[in-house]
matplotlib code that plots the C-alpha trace (Angstrom):
import matplotlib.pyplot as plt

x = [131.3, 131.9, 129.3, 128.8, 127.3, 125.3, 124.1, 121.4, 120.3, 121.5, 120.8, 122.0, 125.3, 125.9, 125.0, 127.2, 130.5, 129.6, 129.9, 133.0, 134.6, 133.9, 135.4, 138.2, 141.5, 142.3, 139.1, 137.7, 134.0, 133.3, 133.6, 133.1, 131.0, 129.2, 127.0, 124.2, 122.5, 120.9, 122.5, 126.4, 127.0, 125.8, 128.3, 131.1, 130.5, 130.7, 134.3, 134.0, 136.5, 135.3, 135.5, 132.5, 130.3, 127.5, 125.4, 122.3, 119.2, 120.3, 118.2, 115.0, 113.2, 112.5, 113.7, 113.8, 110.2, 108.7, 106.6, 107.8, 105.8, 108.1, 110.9, 110.1, 109.5, 112.9, 114.5, 113.0, 114.4, 118.0, 118.0, 120.5, 122.6, 123.4, 124.2, 126.7, 128.5, 128.7, 130.7, 133.5, 134.1, 133.6, 130.0, 130.1, 132.5, 129.7, 128.3, 125.3, 124.3, 123.3, 121.2, 120.9, 118.4, 116.4, 112.3, 111.6, 112.9, 112.3, 115.5, 116.5, 112.9, 112.1, 115.1, 115.7, 113.0, 114.0, 117.7, 116.7, 114.7, 117.5, 120.4, 118.1, 117.8, 121.7, 123.3, 122.7, 122.9, 120.4, 120.1, 119.0, 118.0, 119.0, 116.1, 116.0, 112.3, 111.3, 110.8, 107.6, 109.4, 110.4, 106.7, 104.5, 104.6, 103.3, 105.6, 108.2, 110.9, 112.4, 113.6, 113.5, 109.3, 106.4, 106.4, 109.9, 112.4, 115.2, 117.9, 118.8, 122.7, 123.3, 120.1, 119.9, 116.4, 115.5, 113.0, 109.6, 109.1, 105.3, 105.6, 107.9, 105.6, 103.7, 107.2, 108.4, 104.9, 104.6, 108.7, 108.0, 104.7, 107.6, 109.7, 107.5, 108.3, 111.4, 113.6, 115.7, 115.3, 114.4, 116.9, 115.2, 116.5, 113.6, 115.5, 112.1, 113.4, 116.9, 116.7, 117.2, 115.0, 115.4, 117.6, 116.7, 117.4, 120.2, 121.6, 121.8, 122.8, 126.4, 126.0, 122.6, 124.8, 127.6, 125.6, 123.7, 127.1, 128.3, 125.8, 126.1, 129.8, 129.3, 126.6, 128.2, 131.8, 131.7, 134.4, 138.2, 140.8, 144.5, 144.8, 142.3, 139.5, 136.2, 134.6, 131.7, 131.7, 128.4, 129.3, 126.8, 124.5, 123.9, 123.0, 120.7, 119.2, 117.7, 117.4, 115.6, 114.1, 110.8, 111.2, 111.2, 111.5, 114.6, 115.7, 119.3, 120.5, 123.9, 125.5, 129.3, 131.2, 134.8, 137.0, 141.1, 142.9, 146.5, 148.1, 151.5, 153.6, 154.2, 151.5, 153.2, 152.5, 155.8, 156.1, 152.3, 151.3, 148.3, 145.5, 144.3, 140.5, 138.4, 135.7, 133.1, 134.4, 133.9, 130.6, 129.5, 130.7, 128.9, 125.8, 125.5, 126.6, 123.6, 121.1, 121.6, 121.8, 118.5, 116.4, 118.1, 117.5, 116.9, 117.7, 113.3, 111.3, 109.7, 108.8, 111.6, 109.3, 107.7, 110.8, 110.5, 114.6, 117.4, 121.2, 123.5, 127.0, 129.5, 132.6, 135.8, 139.1, 139.6, 140.4, 136.7, 134.6, 133.4, 132.1, 129.8, 128.3, 127.5, 125.9, 123.6, 123.4, 121.8, 119.4, 118.3, 117.8, 116.0, 113.6, 112.5, 111.8, 108.5, 110.1, 112.6, 115.6, 118.2, 121.7, 125.0, 128.6, 131.7, 133.9, 137.5, 138.7, 142.3, 143.2, 140.4, 139.4, 135.4, 133.0, 129.8, 126.9, 125.1, 121.8, 119.5, 115.8, 114.1, 110.5, 109.4, 106.4, 106.2, 104.1, 106.2, 105.4, 101.7, 102.1, 103.9, 100.6, 98.3, 100.1, 99.9, 96.3, 96.0, 97.4]
y = [4.3, 2.2, -0.4, -2.4, -6.0, -7.3, -11.4, -12.9, -16.2, -19.1, -17.7, -14.0, -15.4, -17.2, -14.1, -12.4, -14.9, -14.4, -10.5, -10.6, -13.2, -10.8, -7.7, -6.5, -6.6, -3.5, -1.2, -2.3, -1.2, -3.1, -1.5, -4.8, -8.0, -9.6, -12.5, -13.1, -16.3, -18.3, -21.8, -22.1, -24.8, -22.0, -19.6, -22.0, -22.5, -19.2, -17.7, -14.4, -13.8, -15.3, -11.4, -10.7, -13.8, -13.4, -16.6, -14.9, -16.4, -18.6, -19.4, -18.2, -21.8, -20.6, -23.8, -24.1, -24.9, -22.0, -19.3, -16.4, -14.3, -15.5, -14.7, -11.2, -11.1, -12.5, -9.8, -6.9, -8.5, -8.9, -6.1, -3.8, -7.0, -7.5, -3.5, -3.8, -6.7, -4.6, -2.0, -4.7, -3.1, 0.3, 1.0, 4.6, 4.8, 3.1, 5.4, 2.5, -0.5, -4.0, -6.7, -10.0, -12.2, -15.2, -14.4, -18.3, -18.8, -17.4, -16.7, -14.1, -12.8, -12.4, -10.9, -8.3, -6.0, -5.2, -4.7, -2.4, -0.6, -0.4, 0.6, 3.3, 5.0, 4.0, 5.7, 8.0, 6.5, 4.4, 0.6, -1.5, -5.1, -7.6, -10.3, -13.7, -15.1, -18.6, -20.8, -22.5, -26.1, -24.9, -24.6, -26.4, -29.8, -30.3, -27.8, -28.9, -30.3, -31.7, -35.4, -35.9, -36.1, -33.6, -34.5, -35.1, -32.4, -34.6, -32.9, -34.0, -33.6, -35.1, -37.2, -35.4, -34.8, -31.3, -30.5, -28.9, -25.3, -24.8, -21.5, -20.2, -18.0, -16.8, -15.8, -13.9, -11.5, -11.2, -10.3, -7.7, -6.1, -5.8, -4.0, -1.8, 1.8, 0.6, -0.5, 2.3, -0.2, -3.7, -5.4, -8.5, -12.1, -14.2, -18.2, -19.2, -17.6, -18.4, -22.2, -24.7, -27.6, -30.5, -28.0, -27.4, -24.5, -26.3, -27.3, -23.9, -21.5, -21.3, -20.2, -17.9, -16.1, -15.7, -14.5, -11.7, -10.9, -10.1, -7.8, -6.3, -5.5, -4.2, -1.4, -0.7, -0.8, 2.0, 4.4, 3.6, 1.1, 0.7, 4.9, 5.0, 7.7, 7.6, 10.3, 10.0, 8.9, 7.0, 7.8, 7.1, 10.0, 8.7, 5.5, 6.8, 9.3, 6.3, 4.0, 6.2, 6.1, 4.7, 0.9, 0.9, -2.6, -3.0, -5.3, -5.6, -6.2, -7.3, -8.0, -8.3, -9.1, -10.4, -8.0, -8.2, -5.9, -6.5, -7.7, -9.3, -7.1, -10.4, -12.5, -15.2, -13.8, -11.7, -8.1, -7.9, -4.2, -2.5, -3.2, 0.1, 0.2, 1.4, 3.6, 1.4, -1.5, 0.1, 1.5, -2.0, -3.4, -1.0, -1.4, -4.8, -5.3, -2.0, -3.8, -6.7, -5.4, -3.3, -6.1, -9.3, -11.8, -9.7, -10.8, -9.9, -10.5, -7.0, -4.7, -2.4, 0.2, 0.3, 1.6, 4.7, 5.7, 3.7, 3.7, 2.6, 1.5, 0.9, -0.8, -2.6, -1.6, 2.1, 2.1, 0.4, 3.0, 5.4, 7.9, 9.2, 5.0, 5.3, 8.6, 6.9, 4.0, 6.4, 7.7, 4.3, 3.7, 7.0, 6.1, 2.6, 3.4, 5.2, 8.0, 10.6, 9.9, 8.1, 8.6, 6.9, 6.6, 4.5, 2.3, 1.6, -1.6, -1.5, -5.1, -6.8, -7.9, -7.7, -5.1, -5.1, -2.5, -3.1, -1.8, -0.7, -0.4, 1.2, 1.3, -1.7, -3.8, -7.4, -10.2, -12.3, -10.6, -11.2, -14.9, -15.1, -13.2, -15.2, -18.7, -17.1, -16.5, -20.2, -21.7]
z = [-131.7, -128.4, -127.7, -124.1, -125.0, -122.6, -123.2, -120.9, -120.6, -122.9, -126.3, -125.2, -123.9, -127.1, -129.3, -127.1, -127.4, -131.4, -131.2, -129.5, -131.9, -134.5, -133.2, -135.8, -134.1, -136.2, -135.2, -131.8, -131.0, -127.6, -124.4, -122.6, -122.9, -120.1, -119.6, -117.4, -116.8, -113.9, -114.9, -114.1, -116.8, -119.4, -118.1, -118.2, -121.7, -122.8, -124.1, -122.2, -119.4, -115.7, -114.6, -117.2, -116.2, -113.5, -112.3, -110.3, -109.2, -106.7, -103.7, -105.3, -105.7, -109.3, -111.9, -115.9, -115.7, -113.9, -116.0, -117.4, -115.0, -112.0, -114.1, -114.8, -110.9, -110.7, -113.1, -111.2, -107.8, -109.2, -111.9, -109.6, -108.8, -112.8, -112.9, -109.9, -111.9, -115.0, -113.0, -112.8, -116.2, -117.8, -118.6, -118.2, -121.4, -123.6, -126.5, -126.1, -124.7, -126.6, -124.4, -126.7, -125.5, -126.9, -126.9, -127.1, -123.8, -120.2, -118.5, -120.6, -121.8, -118.3, -117.2, -120.1, -119.5, -115.9, -116.8, -119.5, -117.3, -114.8, -117.5, -118.9, -115.5, -114.6, -117.4, -119.9, -123.5, -125.4, -124.6, -127.1, -127.2, -129.5, -129.9, -131.6, -132.1, -131.8, -134.9, -135.3, -134.7, -131.4, -130.3, -133.0, -133.0, -136.3, -137.9, -140.7, -139.3, -142.7, -142.7, -139.0, -139.5, -138.4, -135.1, -134.1, -132.7, -133.1, -134.9, -138.6, -138.2, -134.6, -133.5, -130.1, -128.8, -128.0, -125.3, -126.9, -125.7, -126.1, -124.8, -126.7, -128.8, -125.8, -124.4, -127.3, -127.8, -123.9, -123.5, -126.6, -124.9, -121.9, -123.7, -125.4, -124.1, -122.2, -125.2, -127.2, -130.1, -130.5, -133.5, -134.4, -135.7, -136.9, -136.6, -138.5, -141.6, -141.5, -140.3, -143.7, -144.3, -141.9, -139.5, -136.0, -133.9, -132.4, -135.6, -136.9, -133.9, -134.8, -138.0, -137.2, -134.3, -137.0, -138.9, -136.3, -135.0, -138.5, -139.1, -135.7, -136.5, -139.4, -138.1, -134.9, -136.0, -138.7, -139.7, -140.7, -139.7, -139.8, -140.3, -142.7, -142.2, -143.4, -145.5, -143.9, -140.4, -138.9, -135.2, -132.1, -132.8, -136.0, -134.9, -132.2, -134.7, -137.0, -134.2, -132.6, -128.7, -128.7, -129.1, -132.8, -134.4, -136.6, -139.3, -140.4, -144.0, -145.5, -148.9, -150.0, -152.7, -152.9, -155.0, -156.0, -154.4, -155.5, -158.7, -159.8, -162.5, -164.2, -164.0, -161.5, -157.7, -157.8, -156.5, -155.8, -155.8, -154.7, -157.9, -159.7, -159.6, -162.5, -161.3, -163.3, -161.2, -157.8, -159.2, -160.1, -156.9, -154.5, -156.4, -156.3, -151.9, -151.7, -153.6, -151.5, -148.4, -149.0, -150.6, -150.0, -146.9, -143.7, -139.8, -139.7, -143.0, -143.9, -146.8, -146.4, -147.5, -144.4, -142.9, -141.4, -141.3, -142.6, -142.5, -145.1, -143.9, -146.9, -146.0, -147.6, -149.4, -149.6, -153.2, -153.8, -151.6, -154.8, -153.1, -155.9, -155.9, -152.2, -152.4, -155.1, -152.7, -150.1, -152.4, -153.6, -149.9, -149.4, -152.3, -150.6, -147.1, -146.2, -144.0, -145.1, -142.6, -144.3, -143.4, -145.1, -144.3, -145.3, -143.0, -144.7, -144.3, -145.8, -145.1, -146.7, -149.8, -149.3, -150.2, -148.2, -147.2, -144.0, -144.2, -141.0, -141.3, -138.2, -137.4, -140.0, -140.0, -139.8, -140.2, -138.3, -135.5, -136.1, -136.3, -133.2, -132.0, -133.6, -132.1, -129.0, -129.1, -130.3, -127.1]

ax = plt.figure().add_subplot(projection="3d")
ax.plot(x, y, z, "-o")
ax.set_aspect("equal")
plt.show()
């Protein structure tokens, strides 16, 4: 499928950069990547071509200290302007839109709802939101930040002080409420769950963005590459069927395993040939990555059994993609989720040396969202 990625605000721009960086050279799945922000410095730091960057909000009198409600108003004012900026590319060729945004801030969160609504009205394609949730230490001065002390937001790695964001939880809750009924689905990544001890969001953002971007690519870049044809292709309609169009909360899982793809006839690295793969080896590898993807670390902590629908994509070197094992993996996912809508497919990657499984859990329930609501009520 072809995906149009739009990063809004500082966090959204960085996520869009990361997704663009992981696009496979032999299997393009992006129509365009655009970045929008009110801050010129943020746009200059992005690697997206200048023609696909757009600054908005100049002359409005709104600055970084303004509250989210004023940002919502600004989003509504500038939504059509942002659609016109997208016209510099080929949005009509996209099978779906993915709006990336950090929900703790005001710029992206304030603009996203109006932009999503405008996209839904203009184009006949689903509009998904890729949202990062703020970590506790972003808004709670008593949250543990490791060696830097309980009341410090100075990064352990760099010693750079970060300004506190006491309204981060409130911003996230308010933006999620605005997106309800507008976004086709909301794919969440919880910063709190992915931070390491003593690490701040600033320290972790590149690592977390790469992790998130890899999961996005694994799901949306389904199908074969380099002439390899998938046995069961996951296309845009399959993704739409699983994510739905009712603002479902979505978690992404991922698991991988390195495998041997070639061997030497004399054990000296000479005359390398494609390695014959034993069925038992292939089955074991697929079972392992499916288990990691379903029950390992998710983008949003949740009980997979609460999911209403699920999607499984297993990829890697074609000789390792055992069809029986992939079918068993799909049945295992089916037995895990509460609903009965589970689809599965394969993604042959002849040049890869890794077998992977990408898992989509749609319509999940998460305690993390309730924790943010409680933090909002406590403000």
